[in-house]
MOPAC internal coordinates of N, CA, C and O (Angstrom, degrees):
PM7 1SCF
backbone

  N    0.0000 0     0.00 0     0.00 0    0    0    0
  C    1.4569 1     0.00 0     0.00 0    1    0    0
  C    1.5268 1   109.01 1     0.00 0    2    1    0
  O    1.2310 1   120.61 1   -39.69 1    3    2    1
  N    1.3050 1   116.44 1   140.31 1    3    2    1
  C    1.4609 1   122.10 1  -179.24 1    5    3    2
  C    1.5275 1   109.92 1   -75.46 1    6    5    3
  O    1.2310 1   119.90 1   -28.64 1    7    6    5
  N    1.3354 1   117.79 1   151.36 1    7    6    5
  C    1.4670 1   120.40 1   179.53 1    9    7    6
  C    1.5253 1   111.62 1   -69.66 1   10    9    7
  O    1.2310 1   120.87 1   -25.60 1   11   10    9
  N    1.3337 1   115.93 1   154.40 1   11   10    9
  C    1.4594 1   120.43 1   177.27 1   13   11   10
  C    1.5192 1   109.31 1   -73.71 1   14   13   11
  O    1.2310 1   120.83 1   -41.51 1   15   14   13
  N    1.3166 1   116.02 1   138.49 1   15   14   13
  C    1.4549 1   121.91 1  -178.91 1   17   15   14
  C    1.5244 1   109.96 1   -93.76 1   18   17   15
  O    1.2310 1   120.57 1   -23.59 1   19   18   17
  N    1.3436 1   116.52 1   156.41 1   19   18   17
  C    1.4587 1   122.08 1   173.29 1   21   19   18
  C    1.5179 1   111.56 1   -96.76 1   22   21   19
  O    1.2310 1   120.50 1   165.81 1   23   22   21
  N    1.3171 1   116.66 1   -14.19 1   23   22   21
  C    1.4574 1   122.16 1  -179.84 1   25   23   22
  C    1.5199 1   108.44 1  -139.42 1   26   25   23
  O    1.2310 1   120.85 1   -45.13 1   27   26   25
  N    1.3006 1   115.98 1   134.87 1   27   26   25
  C    1.4667 1   120.97 1   177.17 1   29   27   26
  C    1.5167 1   107.91 1  -130.30 1   30   29   27
  O    1.2310 1   120.27 1   -51.12 1   31   30   29
  N    1.3085 1   117.08 1   128.88 1   31   30   29
  C    1.4644 1   122.31 1   174.87 1   33   31   30
  C    1.5163 1   108.02 1  -132.65 1   34   33   31
  O    1.2310 1   121.38 1   -39.33 1   35   34   33
  N    1.3110 1   114.96 1   140.67 1   35   34   33
  C    1.4618 1   119.78 1   177.08 1   37   35   34
  C    1.5201 1   108.00 1  -144.15 1   38   37   35
  O    1.2310 1   120.95 1   -45.27 1   39   38   37
  N    1.3064 1   115.78 1   134.73 1   39   38   37
  C    1.4593 1   120.82 1   174.91 1   41   39   38
  C    1.5170 1   107.76 1  -139.86 1   42   41   39
  O    1.2310 1   120.67 1   -50.21 1   43   42   41
  N    1.3181 1   116.32 1   129.79 1   43   42   41
  C    1.4575 1   120.68 1   178.05 1   45   43   42
  C    1.5174 1   109.08 1  -156.23 1   46   45   43
  O    1.2310 1   121.19 1   -19.70 1   47   46   45
  N    1.3103 1   115.33 1   160.30 1   47   46   45
  C    1.4553 1   121.47 1   175.65 1   49   47   46
  C    1.5259 1   107.26 1   -86.51 1   50   49   47
  O    1.2310 1   120.25 1   -57.14 1   51   50   49
  N    1.3290 1   117.13 1   122.86 1   51   50   49
  C    1.4592 1   122.60 1  -175.60 1   53   51   50
  C    1.5274 1   109.91 1  -125.45 1   54   53   51
  O    1.2310 1   120.99 1   -27.29 1   55   54   53
  N    1.3041 1   115.71 1   152.71 1   55   54   53
  C    1.4639 1   120.26 1   168.76 1   57   55   54
  C    1.5275 1   107.31 1   -74.98 1   58   57   55
  O    1.2310 1   120.39 1   -12.98 1   59   58   57
  N    1.3242 1   116.87 1   167.02 1   59   58   57
  C    1.4661 1   120.18 1   176.03 1   61   59   58
  C    1.5258 1   109.38 1   -57.36 1   62   61   59
  O    1.2310 1   120.13 1   136.35 1   63   62   61
  N    1.3329 1   117.35 1   -43.65 1   63   62   61
  C    1.4665 1   121.34 1   179.93 1   65   63   62
  C    1.5266 1   111.07 1   -62.79 1   66   65   63
  O    1.2310 1   120.08 1   138.47 1   67   66   65
  N    1.3200 1   117.44 1   -41.53 1   67   66   65
  C    1.4618 1   120.86 1   178.30 1   69   67   66
  C    1.5221 1   111.64 1   -62.09 1   70   69   67
  O    1.2310 1   120.50 1   137.21 1   71   70   69
  N    1.3381 1   116.64 1   -42.79 1   71   70   69
  C    1.4637 1   120.93 1   177.48 1   73   71   70
  C    1.5276 1   110.44 1   -64.25 1   74   73   71
  O    1.2310 1   120.31 1   140.85 1   75   74   73
  N    1.3379 1   117.01 1   -39.15 1   75   74   73
  C    1.4652 1   121.04 1   177.72 1   77   75   74
  C    1.5242 1   110.82 1   -60.93 1   78   77   75
  O    1.2310 1   120.00 1   137.39 1   79   78   77
  N    1.3146 1   117.60 1   -42.61 1   79   78   77
  C    1.4686 1   121.25 1  -179.14 1   81   79   78
  C    1.5277 1   111.13 1   -63.63 1   82   81   79
  O    1.2310 1   120.38 1   140.41 1   83   82   81
  N    1.3247 1   116.87 1   -39.59 1   83   82   81
  C    1.4648 1   120.20 1   177.63 1   85   83   82
  C    1.5232 1   110.13 1   -65.37 1   86   85   83
  O    1.2310 1   120.17 1   134.81 1   87   86   85
  N    1.3354 1   117.28 1   -45.19 1   87   86   85
  C    1.4652 1   120.60 1   178.89 1   89   87   86
  C    1.5291 1   111.47 1   -64.25 1   90   89   87
  O    1.2310 1   119.92 1   142.88 1   91   90   89
  N    1.3324 1   117.76 1   -37.12 1   91   90   89
  C    1.4711 1   120.88 1   176.40 1   93   91   90
  C    1.5209 1   110.69 1   -63.29 1   94   93   91
  O    1.2310 1   120.31 1   138.39 1   95   94   93
  N    1.3283 1   117.02 1   -41.61 1   95   94   93
  C    1.4632 1   120.66 1   178.84 1   97   95   94
  C    1.5263 1   110.49 1   -62.96 1   98   97   95
  O    1.2310 1   120.23 1   141.80 1   99   98   97
  N    1.3287 1   117.16 1   -38.20 1   99   98   97
  C    1.4652 1   120.63 1   177.83 1  101   99   98
  C    1.5220 1   110.46 1   -65.97 1  102  101   99
  O    1.2310 1   119.79 1   136.45 1  103  102  101
  N    1.3475 1   118.00 1   -43.55 1  103  102  101
  C    1.4668 1   119.63 1  -179.95 1  105  103  102
  C    1.5280 1   111.41 1   -66.13 1  106  105  103
  O    1.2310 1   120.07 1   143.39 1  107  106  105
  N    1.3273 1   117.48 1   -36.61 1  107  106  105
  C    1.4723 1   119.96 1   176.40 1  109  107  106
  C    1.5224 1   110.53 1   -65.51 1  110  109  107
  O    1.2310 1   120.40 1   139.50 1  111  110  109
  N    1.3243 1   116.84 1   -40.50 1  111  110  109
  C    1.4572 1   120.90 1   177.55 1  113  111  110
  C    1.5182 1   111.81 1   -63.33 1  114  113  111
  O    1.2310 1   120.26 1   139.42 1  115  114  113
  N    1.3301 1   117.10 1   -40.58 1  115  114  113
  C    1.4640 1   120.49 1   176.54 1  117  115  114
  C    1.5229 1   110.62 1   -61.74 1  118  117  115
  O    1.2310 1   120.38 1   137.79 1  119  118  117
  N    1.3250 1   116.87 1   -42.21 1  119  118  117
  C    1.4658 1   121.17 1   179.61 1  121  119  118
  C    1.5242 1   111.25 1   -62.49 1  122  121  119
  O    1.2310 1   120.16 1   143.27 1  123  122  121
  N    1.3276 1   117.29 1   -36.73 1  123  122  121
  C    1.4669 1   121.63 1  -179.33 1  125  123  122
  C    1.5226 1   112.76 1   -85.35 1  126  125  123
  O    1.2310 1   120.48 1   165.41 1  127  126  125
  N    1.3473 1   116.68 1   -14.59 1  127  126  125
  C    1.4594 1   120.19 1  -179.98 1  129  127  126
  C    1.5165 1   114.31 1    84.29 1  130  129  127
  O    1.2310 1   120.12 1  -164.83 1  131  130  129
  N    1.3271 1   117.38 1    15.17 1  131  130  129
  C    1.4658 1   121.38 1   178.58 1  133  131  130
  C    1.5267 1   109.13 1  -142.86 1  134  133  131
  O    1.2310 1   120.79 1   -54.39 1  135  134  133
  N    1.3233 1   116.09 1   125.61 1  135  134  133
  C    1.4585 1   122.11 1   175.27 1  137  135  134
  C    1.5189 1   108.01 1  -118.64 1  138  137  135
  O    1.2310 1   120.12 1   -54.87 1  139  138  137
  N    1.3192 1   117.38 1   125.13 1  139  138  137
  C    1.4632 1   122.03 1   178.03 1  141  139  138
  C    1.5194 1   109.01 1  -120.94 1  142  141  139
  O    1.2310 1   120.81 1   -51.35 1  143  142  141
  N    1.3255 1   116.05 1   128.65 1  143  142  141
  C    1.4566 1   122.66 1   177.36 1  145  143  142
  C    1.5189 1   107.07 1  -122.34 1  146  145  143
  O    1.2310 1   120.13 1   -45.13 1  147  146  145
  N    1.3268 1   117.35 1   134.87 1  147  146  145
  C    1.4617 1   119.33 1  -179.52 1  149  147  146
  C    1.5194 1   110.99 1  -145.11 1  150  149  147
  O    1.2310 1   121.96 1   -22.99 1  151  150  149
  N    1.3148 1   113.85 1   157.01 1  151  150  149
  C    1.4558 1   122.11 1   173.43 1  153  151  150
  C    1.5212 1   107.01 1  -149.10 1  154  153  151
  O    1.2310 1   119.80 1    13.17 1  155  154  153
  N    1.2995 1   117.98 1  -166.83 1  155  154  153
  C    1.4520 1   121.01 1  -178.08 1  157  155  154
  C    1.5184 1   114.48 1   -67.98 1  158  157  155
  O    1.2310 1   119.87 1   164.21 1  159  158  157
  N    1.3359 1   117.86 1   -15.79 1  159  158  157
  C    1.4580 1   121.20 1  -176.22 1  161  159  158
  C    1.5207 1   114.42 1  -100.02 1  162  161  159
  O    1.2310 1   119.10 1   171.73 1  163  162  161
  N    1.3030 1   119.31 1    -8.27 1  163  162  161
  C    1.4555 1   120.80 1  -179.34 1  165  163  162
  C    1.5118 1   112.21 1   154.18 1  166  165  163
  O    1.2310 1   121.21 1    12.59 1  167  166  165
  N    1.3095 1   115.30 1  -167.41 1  167  166  165
  C    1.4588 1   122.09 1  -175.41 1  169  167  166
  C    1.5161 1   109.36 1  -140.07 1  170  169  167
  O    1.2310 1   120.86 1   -31.23 1  171  170  169
  N    1.3304 1   115.96 1   148.77 1  171  170  169
  C    1.4546 1   121.34 1   171.42 1  173  171  170
  C    1.5228 1   106.90 1  -129.61 1  174  173  171
  O    1.2310 1   120.77 1   -43.36 1  175  174  173
  N    1.3125 1   116.14 1   136.64 1  175  174  173
  C    1.4647 1   122.76 1  -176.54 1  177  175  174
  C    1.5217 1   108.11 1  -124.92 1  178  177  175
  O    1.2310 1   120.97 1   -50.88 1  179  178  177
  N    1.3241 1   115.74 1   129.12 1  179  178  177
  C    1.4575 1   122.31 1  -179.59 1  181  179  178
  C    1.5197 1   109.54 1  -119.47 1  182  181  179
  O    1.2310 1   120.76 1   -33.87 1  183  182  181
  N    1.3268 1   116.15 1   146.13 1  183  182  181
  C    1.4657 1   121.05 1   178.91 1  185  183  182
  C    1.5311 1   109.39 1  -127.21 1  186  185  183
  O    1.2310 1   120.49 1   -98.09 1  187  186  185
  N    1.3339 1   116.67 1    81.91 1  187  186  185
  C    1.4673 1   120.05 1  -179.51 1  189  187  186
  C    1.5263 1   111.50 1   -69.11 1  190  189  187
  O    1.2310 1   121.42 1   -44.86 1  191  190  189
  N    1.3258 1   114.89 1   135.14 1  191  190  189
  C    1.4677 1   121.12 1   178.10 1  193  191  190
  C    1.5203 1   108.64 1  -142.46 1  194  193  191
  O    1.2310 1   120.81 1   -26.06 1  195  194  193
  N    1.3036 1   116.06 1   153.94 1  195  194  193
  C    1.4588 1   120.36 1   176.00 1  197  195  194
  C    1.5170 1   112.41 1    71.23 1  198  197  195
  O    1.2310 1   121.31 1    35.88 1  199  198  197
  N    1.3239 1   115.10 1  -144.12 1  199  198  197
  C    1.4597 1   120.80 1  -177.49 1  201  199  198
  C    1.5227 1   110.67 1   -81.59 1  202  201  199
  O    1.2310 1   121.24 1   -38.03 1  203  202  201
  N    1.3181 1   115.23 1   141.97 1  203  202  201
  C    1.4627 1   122.10 1  -179.55 1  205  203  202
  C    1.5225 1   108.26 1  -122.79 1  206  205  203
  O    1.2310 1   120.86 1   -48.09 1  207  206  205
  N    1.3246 1   115.97 1   131.91 1  207  206  205
  C    1.4582 1   120.98 1   175.80 1  209  207  206
  C    1.5293 1   108.38 1   -81.28 1  210  209  207
  O    1.2310 1   120.32 1   -53.17 1  211  210  209
  N    1.3138 1   116.99 1   126.83 1  211  210  209
  C    1.4628 1   123.16 1  -179.76 1  213  211  210
  C    1.5206 1   108.78 1  -112.82 1  214  213  211
  O    1.2310 1   120.60 1   -53.06 1  215  214  213
  N    1.3235 1   116.46 1   126.94 1  215  214  213
  C    1.4670 1   121.64 1   176.82 1  217  215  214
  C    1.5228 1   108.00 1  -126.15 1  218  217  215
  O    1.2310 1   120.58 1   -55.26 1  219  218  217
  N    1.3250 1   116.50 1   124.74 1  219  218  217
  C    1.4597 1   122.26 1   177.87 1  221  219  218
  C    1.5283 1   107.84 1  -118.46 1  222  221  219
  O    1.2310 1   120.71 1   -53.12 1  223  222  221
  N    1.3189 1   116.25 1   126.88 1  223  222  221
  C    1.4575 1   122.01 1   177.58 1  225  223  222
  C    1.5238 1   107.91 1  -125.48 1  226  225  223
  O    1.2310 1   120.73 1   -50.29 1  227  226  225
  N    1.3246 1   116.21 1   129.71 1  227  226  225
  C    1.4609 1   121.41 1  -179.73 1  229  227  226
  C    1.5247 1   108.26 1  -125.71 1  230  229  227
  O    1.2310 1   121.03 1   -46.15 1  231  230  229
  N    1.3172 1   115.63 1   133.85 1  231  230  229
  C    1.4639 1   121.01 1   179.02 1  233  231  230
  C    1.5250 1   108.72 1  -131.34 1  234  233  231
  O    1.2310 1   121.34 1   -45.34 1  235  234  233
  N    1.3201 1   115.04 1   134.66 1  235  234  233
  C    1.4651 1   120.79 1   177.48 1  237  235  234
  C    1.5242 1   107.48 1  -136.46 1  238  237  235
  O    1.2310 1   120.64 1   -70.47 1  239  238  237
  N    1.3217 1   116.38 1   109.53 1  239  238  237
  C    1.4596 1   122.10 1   178.45 1  241  239  238
  C    1.5241 1   108.18 1  -131.75 1  242  241  239
  O    1.2310 1   120.30 1   -68.07 1  243  242  241
  N    1.3080 1   117.04 1   111.93 1  243  242  241
  C    1.4660 1   122.14 1  -178.24 1  245  243  242
  C    1.5285 1   110.04 1    52.01 1  246  245  243
  O    1.2310 1   119.75 1    61.07 1  247  246  245
  N    1.3225 1   118.09 1  -118.93 1  247  246  245
  C    1.4660 1   121.68 1  -179.04 1  249  247  246
  C    1.5229 1   113.23 1   -90.27 1  250  249  247
  O    1.2310 1   119.67 1   177.77 1  251  250  249
  N    1.3259 1   118.24 1    -2.23 1  251  250  249
  C    1.4633 1   122.12 1  -177.66 1  253  251  250
  C    1.5250 1   109.46 1   -96.42 1  254  253  251
  O    1.2310 1   120.47 1   -60.81 1  255  254  253
  N    1.3132 1   116.70 1   119.19 1  255  254  253
  C    1.4634 1   121.99 1   178.18 1  257  255  254
  C    1.5194 1   107.95 1  -123.07 1  258  257  255
  O    1.2310 1   120.39 1   -41.30 1  259  258  257
  N    1.3372 1   116.87 1   138.70 1  259  258  257
  C    1.4600 1   120.51 1  -177.46 1  261  259  258
  C    1.5233 1   109.85 1  -143.63 1  262  261  259
  O    1.2310 1   121.14 1   -42.77 1  263  262  261
  N    1.3230 1   115.42 1   137.23 1  263  262  261
  C    1.4605 1   123.25 1   175.84 1  265  263  262
  C    1.5190 1   107.40 1  -127.93 1  266  265  263
  O    1.2310 1   120.50 1   -61.41 1  267  266  265
  N    1.3216 1   116.64 1   118.59 1  267  266  265
  C    1.4605 1   122.10 1   176.24 1  269  267  266
  C    1.5203 1   108.38 1  -112.02 1  270  269  267
  O    1.2310 1   120.73 1   -49.28 1  271  270  269
  N    1.3143 1   116.22 1   130.72 1  271  270  269
  C    1.4606 1   122.19 1   176.47 1  273  271  270
  C    1.5199 1   106.73 1  -120.99 1  274  273  271
  O    1.2310 1   120.49 1   -57.55 1  275  274  273
  N    1.3219 1   116.67 1   122.45 1  275  274  273
  C    1.4617 1   120.74 1  -179.13 1  277  275  274
  C    1.5260 1   109.41 1  -123.83 1  278  277  275
  O    1.2310 1   120.99 1   -52.80 1  279  278  277
  N    1.3107 1   115.72 1   127.20 1  279  278  277
  C    1.4574 1   122.75 1   173.85 1  281  279  278
  C    1.5198 1   106.97 1  -114.02 1  282  281  279
  O    1.2310 1   120.22 1   -45.90 1  283  282  281
  N    1.3177 1   117.19 1   134.10 1  283  282  281
  C    1.4594 1   120.08 1   176.78 1  285  283  282
  C    1.5199 1   109.25 1  -144.16 1  286  285  283
  O    1.2310 1   121.21 1   -26.68 1  287  286  285
  N    1.3331 1   115.29 1   153.32 1  287  286  285
  C    1.4583 1   120.86 1   179.58 1  289  287  286
  C    1.5160 1   109.06 1  -158.67 1  290  289  287
  O    1.2310 1   121.29 1   -17.77 1  291  290  289
  N    1.3128 1   115.13 1   162.23 1  291  290  289
  C    1.4568 1   122.05 1   176.49 1  293  291  290
  C    1.5155 1   108.26 1  -125.57 1  294  293  291
  O    1.2310 1   121.03 1   -19.70 1  295  294  293
  N    1.3246 1   115.64 1   160.30 1  295  294  293
  C    1.4618 1   120.05 1   178.92 1  297  295  294
  C    1.5257 1   110.48 1   -63.40 1  298  297  295
  O    1.2310 1   120.15 1   142.16 1  299  298  297
  N    1.3419 1   117.32 1   -37.84 1  299  298  297
  C    1.4649 1   120.00 1   177.42 1  301  299  298
  C    1.5192 1   108.57 1   -89.59 1  302  301  299
  O    1.2310 1   120.58 1   -34.99 1  303  302  301
  N    1.3207 1   116.50 1   145.01 1  303  302  301
  C    1.4635 1   121.74 1  -176.29 1  305  303  302
  C    1.5209 1   109.78 1   -90.01 1  306  305  303
  O    1.2310 1   120.52 1   -63.86 1  307  306  305
  N    1.3307 1   116.61 1   116.14 1  307  306  305
  C    1.4540 1   121.66 1   177.48 1  309  307  306
  C    1.5141 1   110.60 1  -102.89 1  310  309  307
  O    1.2310 1   121.11 1     1.76 1  311  310  309
  N    1.3152 1   115.47 1  -178.24 1  311  310  309
  C    1.4620 1   120.42 1   178.23 1  313  311  310
  C    1.5239 1   109.37 1   -71.82 1  314  313  311
  O    1.2310 1   120.42 1   -36.39 1  315  314  313
  N    1.3109 1   116.81 1   143.61 1  315  314  313
  C    1.4579 1   121.00 1  -179.88 1  317  315  314
  C    1.5204 1   110.01 1  -108.77 1  318  317  315
  O    1.2310 1   121.04 1   -25.40 1  319  318  317
  N    1.3205 1   115.62 1   154.60 1  319  318  317
  C    1.4571 1   120.91 1   174.55 1  321  319  318
  C    1.5203 1   107.55 1   -78.00 1  322  321  319
  O    1.2310 1   120.63 1   -41.98 1  323  322  321
  N    1.3283 1   116.39 1   138.02 1  323  322  321
  C    1.4611 1   119.37 1  -178.92 1  325  323  322
  C    1.5227 1   109.57 1  -104.28 1  326  325  323
  O    1.2310 1   121.19 1   -73.86 1  327  326  325
  N    1.3129 1   115.33 1   106.14 1  327  326  325
  C    1.4575 1   121.73 1   172.25 1  329  327  326
  C    1.5205 1   107.28 1  -156.28 1  330  329  327
  O    1.2310 1   120.98 1   -24.53 1  331  330  329
  N    1.3038 1   115.74 1   155.47 1  331  330  329
  C    1.4541 1   120.61 1  -176.57 1  333  331  330
  C    1.5195 1   109.74 1  -109.62 1  334  333  331
  O    1.2310 1   120.64 1   -53.75 1  335  334  333
  N    1.3206 1   116.38 1   126.25 1  335  334  333
  C    1.4588 1   122.16 1   176.11 1  337  335  334
  C    1.5174 1   108.46 1   -91.36 1  338  337  335
  O    1.2310 1   120.71 1   -45.83 1  339  338  337
  N    1.3177 1   116.25 1   134.17 1  339  338  337
  C    1.4557 1   121.11 1   175.37 1  341  339  338
  C    1.5227 1   108.08 1  -115.76 1  342  341  339
  O    1.2310 1   120.53 1   -54.23 1  343  342  341
  N    1.3263 1   116.59 1   125.77 1  343  342  341
  C    1.4556 1   122.88 1   178.73 1  345  343  342
  C    1.5176 1   107.60 1  -122.45 1  346  345  343
  O    1.2310 1   120.21 1   -49.68 1  347  346  345
  N    1.3296 1   117.21 1   130.32 1  347  346  345
  C    1.4608 1   119.98 1   179.67 1  349  347  346
  C    1.5232 1   109.27 1  -133.58 1  350  349  347
  O    1.2310 1   121.13 1   -13.56 1  351  350  349
  N    1.3114 1   115.44 1   166.44 1  351  350  349
  C    1.4564 1   121.37 1   177.19 1  353  351  350
  C    1.5159 1   108.65 1  -138.61 1  354  353  351
  O    1.2310 1   121.16 1   -26.90 1  355  354  353
  N    1.3120 1   115.38 1   153.10 1  355  354  353
  C    1.4668 1   120.52 1   177.84 1  357  355  354
  C    1.5121 1   109.31 1   -82.52 1  358  357  355
  O    1.2310 1   120.77 1   -42.30 1  359  358  357
  N    1.3107 1   116.14 1   137.70 1  359  358  357
  C    1.4707 1   119.78 1   178.48 1  361  359  358
  C    1.4956 1   110.79 1  -106.79 1  362  361  359
  O    1.2310 1   120.10 1   180.00 1  363  362  361

């Protein structure tokens, strides 16, 4: 078995459906309280509990569009920022 990593990075070109499947796997992992990421070099396992800090950054410049989603948490529960994110889609 490969050793557990402290840092995991992955970058690949995905179809919209492929990206959706990865995001679905992350949401299922959050619901179960266990997120596992692996590649050929090892695995990292996270166990999110309690409050999670969510940061969404969106950039649109000419033909370059970028969406960053960051989730972070600590073992001890600190104060959270109170604001409501609204996300919508065109139908």
